[in-house]
N, C-alpha and C positions, 0 to 999 in steps of 0.2 A: 621165323623169330630172327631177333636179331639184338646183340648187344655190342654198343660201343662205347669204347673206352671206362668209365666207372659205371656206367648207367645198368638198370637192371635189365633182364630180358623183355624185349617186348616185340608184339605180334607187328606183322607187315601189313598192311591195308593195300589192296592193289587200285590204283588211280587210275592207271593205263597199263597196255602189257608189259610196257618197259617201265614203270614208274611205280613205287612203292613210297607210302606214306608210312613212320613208324607212329604207332598208336600211343597215343598221348603224349605227341609230341609235333613240335613243328618241323623235324627232321624231315628228310625225302630221300631216297635212294633210287636213283634212275641206271636202269643197264642198258648201254647204248652200243648194238649190234646192227650196225647198217648194211644192207645186203648189199653183196660184190666187196665187202672190204673184209681186211682180216684182223682190224684193231678193234678189241672192243673195250670201253672205257666205262667203269664204275664210279660215276659221279654223286657226292651227299651235296644235300642243298638245306642251310638252314637261312630263313629269313633273307632270301634272294642270291645269298650268297654259294658259290659251285667250288667245290673242292676236288681234285681227282687224287679217290684213293687206291684203285689199281688200274693197269693197263698190260691187257695180255694179247699174246699172238695166238691166234688159232692153231695148236699144234699141229694141226692134219695138213694146215694149208701149204702151198707150193708158192711161189714166188712169180712163175713161169708168167701167169695172166695179169702181174701188175708191174708196169715199169717203174723201176728204182734206179738211184745215181748214187755215185760216189759224191757226196757231198762234203765239202770243207773249206778251212781258211785258202785253200791252194785255188778254189776256182770261186770264191766269194759266196758260197752256199749254194750256188745254184744248180742247174740239173742241166748242165750241159756236158755230166761226163756220164752216160748210162749204162750199166752192167748191162753184160750182153750174158748170155746163156753157153757155156763152155760144157758141156755134158750134163748128166742127168744129176740135178741139184746143185751144180755148179755155176758160178758167175764170175765174171772178170771183166777190168777195165784198166786199162794201159795210159798213164800219162806222164809228161815231164814234169820232175821238182825241181827248184832249186834246192840246194842247202838248207837247211834251217830245221824248224819244229813249225810241224803241221797238225790243226787240230780236223777232226774227221768223222762223220758216219753214215750209213748207207740209209736212205730214206728215198719215198714216195715223193711228188712233186708237192702233194698236201701233207705230208708226215703221217697221215694215219693209217694208210694202208702197211707202210713198212716205215720203221724207225727202230734201227739198231745202231747200240753204241756200247761203250765200254761196261765191262759187270762191276758190280760193286766192289769187289776186291781188286779190279785192275783195270786200268785206261791206256794203259802205256802199250804200243805194237813196237815188238824188235822188229826190224828187217832180217827176213827168214825164220821167222818161230812162228809158229799158230798162236792164235790171241782168241779167245772166246768172247762173245759177242752176247749182249743182253739187249731186248725189247725196250725201249725210251730209256736206255742205257745213256750215259754221261757221253761228252764229247772223248772221242780217244787221241792220244798224243802220237804224233810219230816224228821221230828224229831222222832226218834225213843228213848222210854227212858229206855226200857229192852230189853235185848237180847231174841230174841224169833222168832215164825212164824207168819207172818204176809200176810193177804188174800189182793190182789189187786183186787177190782171188777170194772168191767167198764161198765156203763149203757148206750148203744149207741141206746136206742131210738130212740131219736132225732140225727141222725148222724152228723148233722152239730152243734150239742151243745152236746157234750157227757159229762157224769160226772163221777167222779171216787171216789171211797171211798176204803181207806186204814182200815182194822179190825185187832186185833191180831186174830190168828187161833187156835183151839185147837190143 
């Protein structure tokens, strides 16, 4: 059964293994969990339009099998800066950054398997301090005071609540 907004509880009728129709309504709910991907999407369809309701990362997932990248304003959001494994559930990338404000996230090439950004409460990364990340979070903001090399280190030992730290690199 499902209840959405102020609507009464209704039965779900299976249309396929991943798609359900809300009984007595034009609404459909689709659970998209593609094999080999760690992102699950829950979508609501009404009359042909689709809205994403929730996107979550499998809490048991590790990132070892999925290439993911430091993507942001400093590299035109491309996939040139791969995060490399640096120990169990730890990943790192180092890049030269000019002074200024940079927006970034961590994401796979398709943004589906990995997409981490700022939490609803915080999206500012302070160099030298850990910052929690959230699945499908907002772009993180990083203010760099001096041109130089900076190391981005991800601690994904709790894959559902990873933490990033940016530090000056030698």
